[in-house]
C-alpha positions in Angstrom: 118.2 -189.4 -88.2 116.3 -188.7 -85.0 119.1 -186.2 -83.9 118.5 -184.3 -87.0 115.0 -184.2 -86.5 115.2 -182.7 -83.1 117.9 -180.2 -84.1 115.8 -178.5 -86.6 112.9 -177.5 -84.2 115.5 -176.5 -81.7 116.9 -174.0 -84.1 113.4 -172.6 -85.1 112.6 -172.3 -81.5 115.7 -170.3 -80.8 115.3 -168.2 -83.9 111.8 -167.3 -83.0 113.0 -166.5 -79.3 115.7 -164.2 -80.6 113.2 -162.4 -82.8 110.7 -161.9 -79.9 113.6 -160.6 -77.7 114.9 -158.2 -80.4 111.3 -156.8 -81.1 110.7 -156.5 -77.4 114.1 -154.9 -76.8 113.3 -152.3 -79.7 109.8 -151.5 -78.3 111.2 -150.9 -74.7 114.1 -148.8 -76.0 111.6 -146.7 -77.8 109.3 -146.2 -75.0 112.3 -145.3 -72.8 113.3 -142.7 -75.4 109.9 -141.3 -75.5 109.5 -141.2 -71.7 112.7 -139.7 -70.8 113.5 -137.4 -73.9 114.0 -134.0 -72.3 111.8 -132.4 -74.8 108.9 -134.5 -73.8 109.3 -134.2 -69.9 105.9 -133.0 -68.3 105.9 -130.5 -65.4 106.0 -132.1 -62.0 102.8 -133.8 -61.1 101.2 -133.1 -64.5 100.4 -135.3 -67.6 102.7 -134.8 -70.5 101.7 -132.0 -72.8 102.4 -132.2 -76.7 104.0 -128.9 -78.1 100.9 -128.4 -80.2 98.4 -128.7 -77.2 100.1 -125.6 -75.8 98.5 -123.3 -78.3 95.0 -122.6 -79.0 92.6 -120.2 -80.9 89.9 -122.3 -79.6 90.7 -125.8 -81.1 92.2 -127.0 -77.7 91.0 -126.3 -74.1 93.9 -125.1 -72.3 92.2 -124.4 -69.0 90.4 -127.4 -68.1 89.4 -126.6 -64.5 85.8 -125.6 -64.3 85.2 -126.1 -67.9 81.3 -126.3 -68.7 79.9 -129.0 -70.9 79.0 -126.2 -73.4 82.7 -125.0 -73.4 84.2 -128.5 -73.9 81.5 -129.1 -76.8 82.4 -125.6 -78.5 86.1 -126.6 -78.4 85.3 -130.0 -80.4 83.0 -127.8 -82.8 86.0 -125.3 -83.5 88.3 -128.3 -84.1 86.0 -129.4 -86.9 85.8 -126.0 -88.4 82.0 -125.5 -87.2 82.2 -121.9 -86.2 78.4 -121.6 -85.9 77.8 -124.3 -83.6 80.8 -123.0 -81.5 79.5 -119.5 -81.2 76.1 -120.6 -79.9 77.7 -123.1 -77.3 80.2 -120.5 -76.2 77.6 -117.9 -75.6 75.7 -120.5 -73.6 78.9 -121.5 -71.6 79.4 -117.8 -70.8 75.7 -117.2 -69.6 76.6 -119.9 -67.1 80.0 -118.5 -66.1 80.6 -115.0 -67.3 84.1 -114.8 -65.6 85.6 -117.0 -68.2 88.2 -115.1 -70.3 89.4 -118.2 -72.4 85.7 -118.8 -73.5 85.2 -115.0 -74.5 88.4 -115.0 -76.3 87.5 -118.3 -78.3 84.0 -116.6 -78.8 85.3 -113.8 -80.6 87.6 -115.8 -82.6 84.7 -118.1 -83.6 82.6 -115.2 -84.7 85.3 -114.2 -87.1 85.7 -117.6 -88.4 87.7 -117.6 -91.5 87.1 -114.2 -92.4 90.1 -111.7 -92.8 91.6 -110.8 -89.3 94.6 -109.6 -87.4 96.1 -112.0 -84.9 98.1 -111.4 -81.9 99.5 -114.1 -79.1 99.3 -113.9 -75.4 101.5 -116.4 -73.4 100.4 -117.3 -70.1 101.6 -119.8 -67.4 98.6 -122.0 -67.1 100.6 -125.0 -66.3 102.1 -123.2 -63.5 99.4 -121.0 -62.1 95.8 -121.1 -63.5 94.8 -118.0 -61.4 97.5 -115.7 -62.8 96.7 -117.0 -66.3 93.0 -116.1 -65.8 94.0 -112.5 -64.4 96.0 -111.8 -67.6 93.6 -113.2 -70.1 90.7 -111.1 -68.7 92.7 -108.1 -69.7 93.4 -109.3 -73.1 90.0 -110.6 -73.6 88.5 -107.3 -72.5 90.6 -105.2 -74.9 89.7 -107.9 -77.9 86.0 -107.7 -77.2 86.0 -104.0 -76.9 87.8 -103.5 -80.3 85.8 -106.1 -82.2 82.3 -104.7 -80.8 83.5 -101.4 -82.3 84.1 -102.7 -85.6 87.5 -104.0 -85.3 91.1 -102.4 -86.3 90.3 -100.2 -89.5 87.3 -102.5 -90.0 89.2 -105.8 -89.5 88.6 -107.9 -86.4 91.0 -109.1 -84.1 91.9 -112.7 -83.1 94.0 -113.9 -80.2 96.1 -117.1 -79.9 96.8 -118.3 -76.4 99.8 -120.3 -75.6 100.8 -121.8 -72.2 104.5 -121.5 -71.2 103.8 -123.1 -67.7 106.2 -120.6 -66.0 109.1 -122.6 -67.8 111.7 -120.7 -69.5 112.6 -123.6 -71.8 108.9 -123.9 -72.8 108.7 -120.1 -73.1 111.7 -120.3 -75.6 110.1 -123.1 -77.7 106.7 -120.9 -77.8 108.6 -118.0 -79.0 110.2 -119.8 -81.7 106.8 -121.1 -82.9 105.2 -117.6 -82.7 108.2 -116.0 -84.5 107.9 -118.6 -87.3 104.0 -117.9 -87.7 103.8 -114.7 -89.9 100.3 -114.1 -89.3 101.3 -113.2 -85.5 101.6 -109.2 -85.4 102.7 -109.0 -81.7 102.9 -110.9 -78.4 101.4 -110.0 -75.0 103.8 -111.8 -72.7 105.5 -113.6 -71.1 104.6 -113.5 -67.4 107.4 -114.2 -65.0 110.9 -112.3 -65.5 112.8 -115.5 -66.4 110.3 -116.6 -69.2 110.4 -113.3 -70.5 114.1 -113.0 -70.7 114.3 -116.5 -72.1 111.9 -115.5 -75.1 112.8 -112.0 -75.6 116.0 -112.9 -77.6 113.9 -114.9 -80.0 111.4 -112.1 -80.5 114.1 -109.6 -81.1 115.9 -111.5 -83.6 112.6 -112.2 -85.6 111.5 -108.6 -85.2 108.4 -109.6 -83.5 107.0 -107.1 -80.9 106.6 -108.6 -77.3 105.0 -106.5 -74.4 105.3 -108.1 -71.2 102.3 -107.2 -68.9 104.1 -108.5 -65.8 107.9 -108.8 -66.0 109.7 -106.3 -63.8 113.3 -107.3 -63.8 115.7 -104.6 -64.9 117.4 -106.9 -67.2 114.5 -106.4 -69.7 115.3 -102.6 -69.9 117.1 -101.7 -73.2 116.9 -105.3 -74.1 116.1 -104.8 -77.8 113.9 -102.4 -79.9 111.2 -104.9 -80.2 111.0 -105.5 -76.4 108.4 -103.6 -74.2 106.6 -104.0 -71.1 103.3 -102.4 -69.8 104.4 -102.6 -66.2 106.8 -100.3 -64.4 110.3 -101.8 -64.0 111.7 -103.0 -60.5 113.8 -99.8 -60.4 110.6 -97.8 -60.0 109.0 -100.2 -57.5 112.2 -100.5 -55.4 112.5 -96.7 -55.1 109.0 -96.3 -54.0 109.3 -98.8 -51.2 112.7 -97.5 -50.1 111.4 -93.9 -50.2 108.2 -94.9 -48.2 110.2 -96.7 -45.6 112.7 -93.7 -45.2 110.0 -91.2 -44.8 108.8 -93.1 -41.6 112.3 -93.9 -40.4 115.3 -92.1 -41.8 117.5 -94.7 -40.1 116.2 -97.7 -41.8 118.1 -101.1 -41.4 116.5 -103.6 -43.4 116.5 -107.4 -43.5 115.7 -108.6 -46.9 114.1 -112.0 -47.9 114.6 -113.2 -51.5 114.8 -116.0 -53.9 118.3 -116.4 -55.3 116.8 -118.7 -58.1 114.5 -115.9 -59.5 115.7 -113.1 -61.9 112.7 -110.9 -60.7 113.6 -111.4 -57.1 117.3 -110.8 -57.6 116.6 -107.6 -59.7 114.0 -106.2 -56.9 116.5 -106.9 -54.2 119.4 -105.4 -55.8 117.5 -102.2 -56.8 115.9 -101.9 -53.3 119.4 -102.3 -51.7 120.8 -99.4 -54.0 117.5 -97.1 -53.3 117.8 -97.6 -49.6 121.6 -97.0 -49.5 121.2 -93.6 -51.6 118.7 -92.6 -49.0 120.8 -93.1 -46.0 119.4 -96.6 -45.0 120.9 -99.9 -45.2 120.6 -103.7 -45.7 121.9 -105.4 -42.6 120.9 -109.1 -43.3 119.8 -111.1 -46.5 118.3 -114.5 -46.4 117.6 -116.7 -49.2 114.0 -118.2 -49.4 115.0 -120.9 -51.7 117.7 -122.3 -49.4 116.9 -125.9 -48.1 118.2 -124.9 -44.8 116.1 -121.6 -44.6 114.5 -121.2 -41.1 112.1 -118.2 -40.8 112.3 -118.1 -36.8 116.2 -118.3 -37.0 116.4 -115.6 -39.8 114.4 -113.2 -37.9 116.1 -113.8 -34.6 119.6 -113.1 -36.5 118.3 -110.0 -38.3 117.0 -108.5 -35.0 120.3 -109.2 -33.3 122.0 -107.3 -36.3 119.6 -104.3 -35.7 117.0 -104.8 -38.3 114.1 -102.6 -38.0 112.3 -103.2 -41.3 111.4 -106.5 -43.0 111.6 -106.4 -47.1 109.7 -109.4 -48.5 111.3 -109.6 -52.1 110.8 -113.2 -53.0 108.5 -114.4 -56.0 105.3 -116.4 -56.2 107.2 -119.4 -55.9 108.4 -118.6 -52.3 105.4 -116.9 -51.3 104.5 -119.6 -48.7 107.9 -119.1 -47.1 107.5 -115.4 -47.0 104.1 -115.7 -45.4 105.7 -117.9 -42.7 108.1 -114.7 -42.0 105.0 -112.7 -41.6 103.4 -114.9 -39.2 106.5 -115.3 -36.9 107.1 -111.7 -37.1 103.7 -111.0 -35.5 103.8 -107.4 -36.6 106.8 -106.6 -34.5 108.7 -105.1 -37.5 107.1 -103.1 -40.5 106.9 -105.0 -43.6 107.5 -104.0 -47.3 107.2 -106.1 -50.2 107.3 -106.7 -54.0 104.0 -107.2 -56.3 104.2 -111.1 -56.0 102.9 -110.7 -52.4 99.9 -109.0 -53.7 97.7 -112.1 -53.5 94.5 -113.3 -51.7 96.8 -115.8 -50.1 98.7 -113.2 -48.2 95.3 -111.9 -46.8 94.1 -115.3 -45.9 97.4 -116.8 -44.4 99.0 -113.7 -43.3 95.8 -112.7 -41.5 96.1 -110.0 -38.9 99.8 -110.3 -38.9 99.9 -108.7 -42.3 98.3 -105.6 -41.1 100.4 -102.5 -42.1 102.3 -104.5 -44.8 103.0 -102.0 -47.7 103.3 -103.5 -51.2 104.2 -102.0 -54.4 102.0 -103.0 -57.5 101.5 -101.4 -60.8 97.8 -100.5 -60.6 95.1 -100.8 -58.1 91.3 -100.4 -58.5 90.7 -98.6 -55.3 92.9 -95.8 -56.7 90.9 -95.5 -59.9 87.3 -96.5 -58.8 85.4 -94.4 -61.6 87.5 -95.2 -64.7 85.8 -96.4 -67.7 88.0 -99.4 -67.6 87.1 -100.4 -64.1 83.2 -99.9 -64.8 83.6 -102.1 -68.1 85.4 -104.7 -66.4 83.0 -105.0 -63.5 80.3 -105.4 -66.2 82.1 -107.9 -68.1 83.5 -109.9 -65.5 80.9 -109.6 -62.6 83.6 -108.7 -60.1 86.5 -106.6 -59.5 90.1 -107.1 -61.5 93.7 -106.6 -60.2 96.7 -105.0 -61.5 97.7 -108.0 -63.8 94.4 -107.6 -65.7 94.9 -103.9 -66.0 98.5 -104.2 -67.5 97.4 -107.0 -69.6 94.7 -104.9 -71.1 97.1 -101.9 -71.5 99.5 -104.2 -73.4 96.8 -105.4 -75.6 95.6 -101.8 -76.3 99.1 -100.9 -77.2 99.3 -103.7 -79.8 95.9 -102.6 -81.2 97.1 -99.0 -81.5 100.4 -100.3 -83.4 98.4 -102.5 -85.9 96.2 -99.6 -86.5 98.9 -97.5 -87.4 100.5 -100.2 -89.9 99.5 -103.9 -90.0 102.9 -105.5 -90.2 105.4 -106.6 -87.5 107.8 -103.7 -88.5 104.9 -101.0 -88.6 103.7 -102.2 -85.0 107.4 -101.7 -83.8 107.8 -98.3 -85.3 104.4 -97.0 -83.9 105.4 -98.2 -80.2 108.8 -96.6 -80.6 107.6 -93.4 -81.8 108.3 -90.4 -79.4 104.6 -89.4 -79.5 103.0 -93.0 -79.0 100.2 -92.8 -76.7 97.2 -94.8 -76.2 94.4 -94.9 -73.5 95.1 -97.7 -70.9 93.2 -99.0 -67.9 93.7 -95.4 -66.2 96.8 -93.8 -67.5 97.9 -93.5 -71.0 100.1 -96.2 -72.2 103.6 -94.7 -73.1 107.1 -96.3 -73.4 110.4 -94.8 -72.5 113.3 -95.4 -74.9 114.3 -98.3 -72.6 111.0 -100.2 -73.7 109.7 -99.8 -70.0 106.3 -98.4 -69.2 106.4 -94.6 -68.4 104.4 -94.7 -65.2 105.0 -94.8 -61.5 103.7 -97.6 -59.3 100.9 -97.7 -56.5 101.7 -98.3 -53.1 98.9 -100.4 -51.2 98.7 -101.2 -47.4 97.0 -104.1 -45.8 94.1 -102.8 -43.8 90.9 -104.2 -42.1 88.2 -104.4 -44.7 85.2 -106.1 -46.2 86.0 -106.0 -50.1 87.8 -109.8 -49.7 86.5 -112.5 -47.7 89.2 -112.4 -45.4 88.4 -109.2 -43.3 91.3 -107.4 -44.8 92.1 -105.6 -48.1 94.9 -104.1 -49.9 94.1 -100.4 -49.7 95.8 -97.8 -52.0 98.1 -95.2 -50.2 97.8 -91.6 -51.3 101.1 -90.0 -52.1 
């Protein structure tokens, strides 16, 4: 009898243990799946970001750095649909920090509220580069603010949806899918890197949604599709300008090229530069991959000089800028240097220092070559400072979309307007026109690093007259 009494509690205890073990295993399995599902993986060193948190017309704070209390409170108000309070708070925030394009975009959106509007999107790499994102957003915000203050597009104001692709091609494709599925979106300014633009372009093309990249220069984007454009000249134009400039100084150019094999932009620029140099009688004698784990700037330069190199071409991307600047420092101004637009950065002036003097860089636009344009004057008043080429080309891309919507407020209508042979709209300096390839019909601006006081580093990028 006592054995039976002991058996029942033992069986109950075993059953309870199995239930707890099973529930715990199920919980751990779900936690593992949530944490290690590839679609939920965060960027390295960042907290996980939900897909919805990558989009905002004002209901989400995308640029957290330096956000004022008023701006954060405005985001909460917009999330609740309290547009009046949000307008008041965003106006106060902009009085404190006038150089905040995200706040200005949200302010313009809040002023519209739920009234009829047209909507475009802009995709920027906030999770990868806040500074680059701010530069692009300033151009979009300035164009939006300008058209809305003028009464809107045929009387209808413009809203802007911001998306964060974090410089990640997979995320860019996901964003493109979301934007393509939202019929209220009439056009997209973006993406930023050539890799993210190429990842998203096929989706926009299939959906019939115009994409205008303000930064991507890879030649692979040319003739991609009749809905794909860019407001920046392609690598073909930039590479030809760098090669011609070098050959004018030395017809017997023997270049050593530093590039990033993992970047579509860098590969494109390297290929176009090599071709342009060869057609002009020069040659590339050495190539070094900045992304290689065994890359050594000193050994690379030593080998290149042994092979007769008399010119350095820095054709990497923003992710390999630090390594490119090591080359600049070790070179010590022994060999002349030319570079692509990703070298156009305050870091080049700061880290490169005097060793960067004389470096020639190809960019789409430079304020110094257009000091009295209305865009420059308006941008200085709006942002209380100077803007760079990424702001100008983002402004131009937005201006083009506005002109397209003005012609016909549908996705197909915007595309027809931009594809028209007589399409032209005033840009930051030059009119915005597109070639049949979808490329910007414009040359590049060459700049050179010289001593100066416009930056805080004792050196500036100064435009070269051609």
